[in-house]
C-alpha positions as CSV (number, residue, x, y, z in Angstrom):
1,X,20.3,34.0,74.0
2,X,23.4,35.9,72.6
3,X,26.9,34.1,73.0
4,X,29.2,36.1,75.2
5,X,32.8,36.4,73.8
6,X,35.3,34.2,75.9
7,X,37.4,37.4,76.3
8,X,34.6,39.0,78.1
9,X,34.3,35.9,80.3
10,X,37.9,36.5,81.4
11,X,37.4,40.2,82.0
12,X,38.0,41.0,85.8
13,X,37.2,44.6,86.5
14,X,39.0,46.0,89.3
15,X,39.6,49.6,90.2
16,X,42.6,51.1,92.2
17,X,43.4,54.0,94.7
18,X,47.0,55.2,95.1
19,X,48.0,58.0,97.2
20,X,51.2,60.0,97.7
21,X,52.5,59.9,101.3
22,X,52.1,63.7,101.6
23,X,48.4,63.1,101.6
24,X,48.6,61.0,104.6
25,X,51.1,63.0,106.4
26,X,49.3,66.7,106.2
27,X,52.1,67.8,104.0
28,X,50.1,68.4,100.9
29,X,48.8,71.8,99.8
30,X,45.4,72.8,98.4
31,X,44.3,70.5,95.7
32,X,42.1,70.4,92.6
33,X,39.8,67.4,92.0
34,X,39.1,66.1,88.8
35,X,36.5,63.4,88.1
36,X,35.7,61.7,84.9
37,X,32.4,59.7,84.9
38,X,30.7,57.4,82.5
39,X,28.5,54.3,82.9
40,X,30.2,51.7,84.6
41,X,33.5,53.7,85.6
42,X,34.5,56.8,87.4
43,X,38.1,58.1,87.6
44,X,39.6,60.6,90.3
45,X,42.6,62.6,90.6
46,X,44.0,65.3,92.9
47,X,46.3,67.7,91.5
48,X,48.3,70.0,94.1
49,X,48.3,73.5,93.1
50,X,51.5,74.6,94.5
51,X,53.6,71.9,92.7
52,X,51.5,71.4,89.8
53,X,51.7,67.6,90.4
54,X,49.0,64.9,90.4
55,X,49.4,63.4,93.9
56,X,46.4,60.7,93.8
57,X,44.4,58.7,91.4
58,X,41.5,56.5,92.1
59,X,39.3,54.3,89.7
60,X,35.9,52.6,90.8
61,X,34.3,50.1,88.6
62,X,30.8,49.1,88.8
63,X,30.4,45.4,89.2
64,X,29.6,43.4,86.0
65,X,26.5,41.8,87.7
66,X,25.2,45.2,89.1
67,X,21.7,46.4,87.7
68,X,21.9,49.9,89.2
69,X,21.4,53.0,87.4
70,X,23.9,55.5,86.2
71,X,22.6,58.1,89.0
72,X,22.9,55.3,91.7
73,X,26.4,54.3,90.5
74,X,27.6,58.0,90.7
75,X,26.0,58.5,94.1
76,X,27.7,55.2,95.4
77,X,31.0,56.0,94.0
78,X,31.3,59.5,95.3
79,X,30.3,58.2,98.7
80,X,32.9,55.5,98.5
81,X,35.9,57.5,97.1
82,X,38.9,58.0,99.3
83,X,40.0,60.9,97.4
84,X,36.7,62.7,97.6
85,X,36.6,62.0,101.5
86,X,40.1,63.5,102.1
87,X,38.8,67.0,101.4
88,X,42.3,68.2,100.2
89,X,40.4,70.1,97.4
90,X,39.0,73.3,97.2
91,X,37.8,73.1,93.7
92,X,36.2,70.1,91.6
93,X,35.8,69.5,87.9
94,X,33.7,66.6,86.8
95,X,33.5,65.9,83.0
96,X,30.7,63.3,81.9
97,X,31.4,61.1,79.1
98,X,28.3,59.9,77.1
99,X,27.4,60.1,73.3
100,X,25.0,63.5,73.3
101,X,27.7,65.8,71.7
102,X,28.4,67.4,68.5
103,X,30.9,69.5,67.1
104,X,30.6,73.2,65.9
105,X,33.4,75.7,64.3
106,X,33.8,78.1,67.3
107,X,32.9,81.1,65.2
108,X,29.2,79.7,64.6
109,X,28.3,78.8,68.1
110,X,26.7,81.5,70.2
111,X,25.7,81.4,73.7
112,X,22.3,79.8,73.9
113,X,22.7,78.0,70.5
114,X,23.9,74.7,72.4
115,X,20.6,73.0,72.2
116,X,19.9,73.8,68.7
117,X,23.2,72.4,67.5
118,X,22.8,69.4,69.9
119,X,19.5,68.4,68.1
120,X,21.5,68.3,64.7
121,X,23.0,64.7,65.9
122,X,20.9,63.7,69.3
123,X,17.2,62.9,69.2
124,X,16.5,63.3,72.6
125,X,14.9,66.2,73.8
126,X,15.1,66.2,77.7
127,X,18.9,66.9,77.7
128,X,20.4,69.9,79.7
129,X,22.6,71.7,77.0
130,X,25.9,73.2,77.3
131,X,29.3,73.9,75.5
132,X,32.9,73.5,75.8
133,X,35.7,75.2,73.6
134,X,38.4,72.8,72.1
135,X,41.5,74.8,72.0
136,X,43.6,72.7,69.6
137,X,41.2,72.5,66.9
138,X,39.3,75.9,67.3
139,X,36.3,74.0,67.8
140,X,33.2,74.2,70.3
141,X,31.5,70.8,71.7
142,X,27.7,71.3,72.1
143,X,26.9,68.6,74.6
144,X,23.8,67.2,76.7
145,X,23.9,65.7,80.0
146,X,20.6,64.0,81.3
147,X,18.8,66.5,83.8
148,X,18.6,64.0,86.4
149,X,22.3,63.4,86.4
150,X,23.2,67.1,86.2
151,X,21.0,67.6,89.3
152,X,22.6,64.9,91.2
153,X,25.9,66.2,90.6
154,X,25.0,69.6,91.8
155,X,23.7,68.1,94.9
156,X,26.7,65.9,95.6
157,X,29.4,68.1,94.3
158,X,28.2,71.8,95.3
159,X,30.0,74.4,93.3
160,X,31.6,71.7,91.1
161,X,32.3,72.7,87.2
162,X,30.4,70.2,85.1
163,X,31.9,69.6,81.7
164,X,31.5,66.9,79.0
165,X,34.5,64.6,78.6
166,X,35.0,65.0,74.7
167,X,36.8,68.5,75.0
168,X,39.5,67.3,77.2
169,X,40.0,64.2,74.9
170,X,40.1,66.3,71.8
171,X,42.6,68.7,73.5
172,X,44.8,65.5,74.6
173,X,44.4,64.1,71.1
174,X,45.6,67.5,69.5
175,X,48.8,67.6,71.9
176,X,49.9,64.3,70.5
177,X,48.6,64.7,66.7
178,X,49.9,68.5,66.1
179,X,53.4,67.5,65.2
180,X,52.3,64.5,62.8
181,X,51.8,64.7,59.2
182,X,49.7,61.7,58.5
183,X,46.7,60.1,60.0
184,X,46.7,59.6,63.8
185,X,43.8,57.9,65.8
186,X,43.1,57.9,69.8
187,X,40.7,55.3,71.0
188,X,39.0,55.9,74.4
189,X,37.6,52.6,75.9
190,X,35.2,52.5,78.8
191,X,32.6,49.9,79.8
192,X,29.7,50.6,77.4
193,X,31.3,53.7,75.7
194,X,34.0,53.9,73.0
195,X,35.1,57.2,71.5
196,X,37.1,57.5,68.4
197,X,39.1,60.4,67.2
198,X,41.2,60.6,63.9
199,X,43.1,63.4,62.5
200,X,45.4,64.2,59.7
201,X,48.1,66.6,60.8
202,X,46.3,69.4,62.3
203,X,43.0,68.6,60.7
204,X,40.2,66.8,62.7
205,X,38.5,64.4,60.4
206,X,36.5,62.2,62.7
207,X,35.4,62.3,66.5
208,X,32.3,60.3,67.6
209,X,31.2,57.9,70.5
210,X,29.4,54.4,70.1
211,X,28.0,52.5,72.7
212,X,28.9,48.7,72.2
213,X,27.3,46.1,74.0
214,X,30.4,43.9,74.1
215,X,34.1,43.7,72.9
216,X,32.8,42.3,69.4
217,X,30.8,45.5,68.9
218,X,33.7,47.9,69.8
219,X,35.9,46.2,67.4
220,X,33.5,46.1,64.5
221,X,33.0,49.8,65.1
222,X,36.4,50.9,65.2
223,X,37.2,48.7,62.3
224,X,34.3,50.1,60.3
225,X,35.7,53.7,61.0
226,X,38.9,52.7,59.5
227,X,37.1,51.5,56.2
228,X,34.9,54.4,56.0
229,X,37.7,56.8,56.4
230,X,39.9,54.8,54.0
231,X,42.6,54.4,56.8
232,X,45.6,52.0,56.4
233,X,45.2,49.9,59.3
234,X,48.8,48.7,58.8
235,X,50.4,52.1,59.2
236,X,48.1,54.6,61.2
237,X,49.0,54.8,64.9
238,X,46.4,54.5,67.4
239,X,46.8,55.4,71.0
240,X,44.3,53.4,73.4
241,X,43.5,54.5,77.0
242,X,40.5,54.2,79.3
243,X,39.6,51.5,81.8
244,X,42.1,48.7,82.1
245,X,40.4,45.7,81.5
246,X,38.4,47.2,78.6
247,X,41.4,48.5,77.0
248,X,43.2,44.9,77.3
249,X,40.0,43.0,75.8
250,X,40.1,45.5,73.1
251,X,43.7,45.4,72.4
252,X,43.8,41.6,72.4
253,X,41.1,41.4,69.8
254,X,42.6,44.1,67.7
255,X,46.0,43.0,67.3
256,X,45.2,41.0,64.2
257,X,43.7,44.0,62.6
258,X,45.7,46.9,63.5
259,X,49.5,46.8,63.4
260,X,50.4,50.1,65.2
261,X,47.9,50.0,68.2
262,X,49.3,50.7,71.6
263,X,48.1,51.7,75.2
264,X,49.3,54.9,76.7
265,X,52.9,54.4,78.2
266,X,53.5,57.7,80.0
267,X,52.2,60.8,81.0
268,X,53.8,63.5,78.9
269,X,51.7,66.9,79.7
270,X,51.9,66.6,83.5
271,X,53.9,65.8,86.7
272,X,52.9,63.0,88.6
273,X,53.6,61.4,91.8
274,X,56.2,58.5,91.7
275,X,53.4,56.4,93.3
276,X,51.1,57.1,90.4
277,X,54.0,56.1,88.0
278,X,53.2,52.5,89.3
279,X,49.9,52.4,87.8
280,X,49.2,51.9,83.9
281,X,49.0,55.4,82.2
282,X,46.3,54.7,80.2
283,X,44.0,54.2,83.1
284,X,45.0,57.4,84.7
285,X,44.4,59.7,81.7
286,X,40.6,59.8,81.9
287,X,40.9,62.2,85.0
288,X,44.2,63.7,84.2
289,X,43.4,65.1,80.7
290,X,40.3,66.9,82.3
291,X,42.9,69.4,83.6
292,X,43.7,70.5,80.2
293,X,40.3,72.4,79.7
294,X,41.0,74.7,83.1
């Protein structure tokens, strides 16, 4: 039997739901709903159009002992979501994070070519293909979503815009890395999914997702990326965000290997309610960064 890391035994997945009073008193205007979904975690946020301020955020985590499918988790999470039930939103965008994505220079990807480019890096042949532009790096992300997941989302969220999580993560990375001259890394950590993005100045040199079974594998993968790219772990700044308990476990293990690793401390690209400032900024980002793709 595989030995479980002591750190994993201490993990205590807890979600959150924090709402500005305006949503309770009826003073809030029309909002846009942003949802980030991956296996084990869903993060919701409400952006008020008139003020351009995020008024609420919510995170729903799957219980560690749960044996439900991703589809069942999606259905239950949307059903249980406080933000979704408020019905303040007129528009909804959901980004699904998975490992089914490949990067293509913008000039090479034509409409209808998404599936062909996706096959260069993904072996599955049953995915529904799409693409999204990454503004900062002048790239397109060709991505795939399981057809049963896309069908379910269309059923649960009629008229919602369905995206992949990687484009917004790349746009966020670009905002932080564009002014730097050296290497910079962003690490997005969720239950069962780790995405690592590395750039040097304005040049993207690496972006990939890995499905670790535990914290040990996530640490090994990240350190292997550093070795393969010949990154100096004592210098390179790494920003970490995602699910709180996943980030905490990863940060605890990486401190002895990476000198400049830090969780996101504040939200610099968007206005947020004072209520949301009580939450860890790193936990808010998965849903908030989706607004960068709008």
